[in-house]
N, C-alpha and C positions, 0 to 999 in steps of 0.2 A: 328918621329911625337910625340914628348913628349907633352902630353896634359896638359893644366894648371889645377889648382885645381878646378876651377869653372866648367870646361867642364867634368872633371872626376865625380864630384858630380852629375851633370846633367845626365850624361850617365848612371851611376849606381844607380841613385835614392837615393843618400846619402844626406839627407837634414840637414841643420844646419850650423850656422856660428860661433859656439863657438870655442875658441882656441883649446879645446880638440879635436874637430872633424877635425879642420884644421891640427893639428899635425898628426892625424891618416892618413889623406889623403897625407900629405907631405911624411911621412915615407913610405907609400904604393908606391908613385911615385918613391921614391929613390931606392927601392929594387926590383920593379916589373921586370925590364929588366934583372936582374941577376938570377942565379940559386940558390941563397942562400936560405937556409931553413928558414921559417918564422913561428913563433908561435903567434897565435892571442888569447889574453886572455880577457875575459869579461863575465859578467853575461849572463844568458839565455835571449834571445830576443833583444840583442843590435845590431844584424845585422852582426855577424862575417862572415856569408856566402857571404854577399855583398862585403866585403873587399877581401875575397878569390877570388871571381869572378873577381874583379878589378885587383888583382895581376896577375891572369892568362891572362885576356884579354889585359893587357898592356904589356905582355911579348912576347918574340919571339915564344912562344909555342901556341899562341892564335889560330893558324889554326887547332890545334888538340882539341878534346873535353876534358874538365877537368873532371877527374873521382872523384866523390864525395862519400865518405864512412862515414857512421855514425857508429863509433866504439861502441857506446852505444846500438845500435839496433841489433847487431849481437850476437847470443848466444856464450858464452865463448868457447865452444868446437869447434866451426866452424870458429872462426875469422882467424886462421892461414891459413886454406885452402881457405877462401874467399879472403884474402889479397895476398897470395903467390901462390895459386893454389895447386892442388893435383894430384898425379898420380892415375890411376885406381886402386882401391882396397887398397888405402892408409889408409882408415878408413872405418868402417861399413857404407854401403850405397854409397860409392864412386864407382858407376858403370862405370863411364867413367872419362877420364882425365878432370880436371877442370882448366880453365885459371883464374888466380887470377887478382885482381884489379891492382896490380903493373905491370903485363904484359900488361894489357889493356892500362895502362897509359904511356907506353913507348913512349918517345918523347913529352909527355905532362906534365900536372900538376896533382898531386893527392892531394885531400883535405881530410885530416883525421880529421873529426869533433869528438868532445867528446873524444879526445885522452886519457884523464885521466881515461877512462873506460877500456883501453886496458889491458888485463891480462899479467902477467909477461913474460910468454913464448913468446908471440907475440912481446913483447917489445924487447926481445933479437934479434929476427929476424929483426925487424925494425932497430935496431941500426946497424946491419951488413949491411943492404942496404944503410943506411946513410953514413957509413964509406967506403964501397967498391963499391957500386952500384950493388952488386951481391946478389942473393938469390937462394934458391932451393925450388922446389915445395915440399909440404908435401909428404913424402914417396919416394922422388927422391934423388939420390946422386949427380948428376952433377949440377953445378951451372949455373945460367943464368945471363947475364949482362943486366941491364936496365938503360935507361937515363930518370930519373923521377925527377921532381922538387916537393919537399914536402912542403905543407902548412898544418899546424896542428892548431886545435882550441880547447880551453877548457873553461868551465865555472867554473872549480875548480881552486884553487890556487895550481899550480903544485909544487911550491917550498915546500908548506906544505905537499903535497902528498909524496914528496921525504923524508921529515923529518919523516913522519909516516911510511915509509918503503913500501908504496904501488906503488911507481913509481921509476924506476931506475934513479939514479943520473946522470950516464953517458949519458943516453938517453935524460934526461932533458936538459943537457948542449948542446947536439948536436941540439936538436929541437929549443932551444931558442937563436940561433945565432943572430937572429933578433926577438925581442919581441915587438909586437904591442899591447898595452893595450887599449881596447875600453871602455871608461868610461860609467857607467850606466846613464840613463836619468836624474835621480834626481841630478846628479852632473853637469849637463849642462842645467839648467832650461830654459835658453834663447832659447834653440832649441825646447822646447816642443810645443809651439803654431805654429811655422812655419811647423813643421812636421805634427801636427794635421790638419792644414789647407790643406796641400798637400793631406793627406788621405781623408779629406772631399771632396776635389775636385775630387779625383779618384772615390770615391763611389757615388757621386751625378751623375757623368757621367755613371758609371756602372749600377746604379739602376734607371737612368733617373728621378731623383728627384731634388728638389731644393738644392742649396748649403747653408747649415745652418750657422747661426752665433751665437756666444756665448755672453751672457751678460758679462760685465766686471767682475762681481762676479764669474760667471762660469769659466771664463778664469783664475781667481785667484785660484780657486779650482784645475784646471788642473795643474797649475804651482807649487802648493805647495804639491800636491799628490806625494807619494814616488815611484810610478810606479815599483812595484816588478817585473812585467813582461816586463818592458822596452818598446822598440819601438813596439814589437809584441802586447803588451797589449794596447798601445796607438792606434794602427791600429784597433784593435778589438773594442775599445770604439767608434772610429770614424765611424765604420761600423754600430754599434748599434744606434748611434745618427742619422745617415742617414736613417736607415730602420725603427726604432721604434718610433721616436719622430715626432709629427705632426707639431708643431709650427715652423715657420721660425727661431725664436730666441729661443735659448736653455737656460733655467734658471738653477740655482744651484739645485733646487729641482728635476728637471728632470735628471740632470747629475749625482747627487750623487749616486743614486742606481746602476749606471753602473760601479762604481769604486769598486773594490773587497774588499779592506780593508781600507776604507776611514778614519777610526778613527785614524790611524797612522799619517795621514797627517794633521789632523785638530787641529789647535791651539785653536779654539774658543770653549767655553763650551757647546753650544747647540748641538755640534756634538758628544760630549762624550756620550750622551744618545743613539744616533744612534749606536755608537760603541758597547755598551753593548748588544743591541739587535742583532747586527751583530754576536757577539761572541756566543750568544745563538743559533742563526741560524746555525753558522758554526759547533757548536758541534753536532747539529742534523745531518748535512750532511757533516761531515769533509771529505776531499778528493775531494770534488767537485771543489775545487780550481784549480786542475791541468788539468781539462778537456780542458781548452782553450789554453794550452801551445802550 
């Protein structure tokens, strides 16, 4: 039942008709049915988890639940026991045997998000699993065999991490057997308005409010803005437009305050003044940028 590109996009909510997105979908279709390891590379907010989901759901493993692990969210000292499990008493606080994510994912897919955050010791164990399909629990001597398909994702440039000595070169080669690069939104400006419209539709339904439209100038601002937070930020702005703005039609003046660093995107001079105020504002509350990630 090989689905065509359009139905895959429909099913997984991947909007856009740029060549870049078509290539991503085509590569996903090509490798989904195999057990080959895939590395998804792209900035934060581009939707790497959607592609991971598609890789799993289009594979023979789709009847099992995909196990999702955010490597950046697990404290460094715990990541090995979280991934590979631990015997009772293997470390302070290990009161009972812990089943790791790899064991849970036996027969399924494991999605290792933010793989670039994984500490070196855990990288060694992961390489072993990739090479042999075997691992041992922390504190155990005997090995276990698992049948797991690995999909990893990173918003860092892993090749650069390897150069800097933070990521093992051998592991990088193993992970990137198939590398799928998901381009940032600003590199596919034709996708911006269709995606935004999809979100407007979603939120007008959710909040039971009217489906807003943008003036041509407001559309122009959306398309030329740099979208540092990518699709996630675009979704956020669509939600604010739906909830906060009263008028049916959205003007540039209403839209502009919703964009986090609008000065970067703006070619015209009257926006430069806004930018300076913005910077003063941001120096007062720097760090507030990350709240919406």
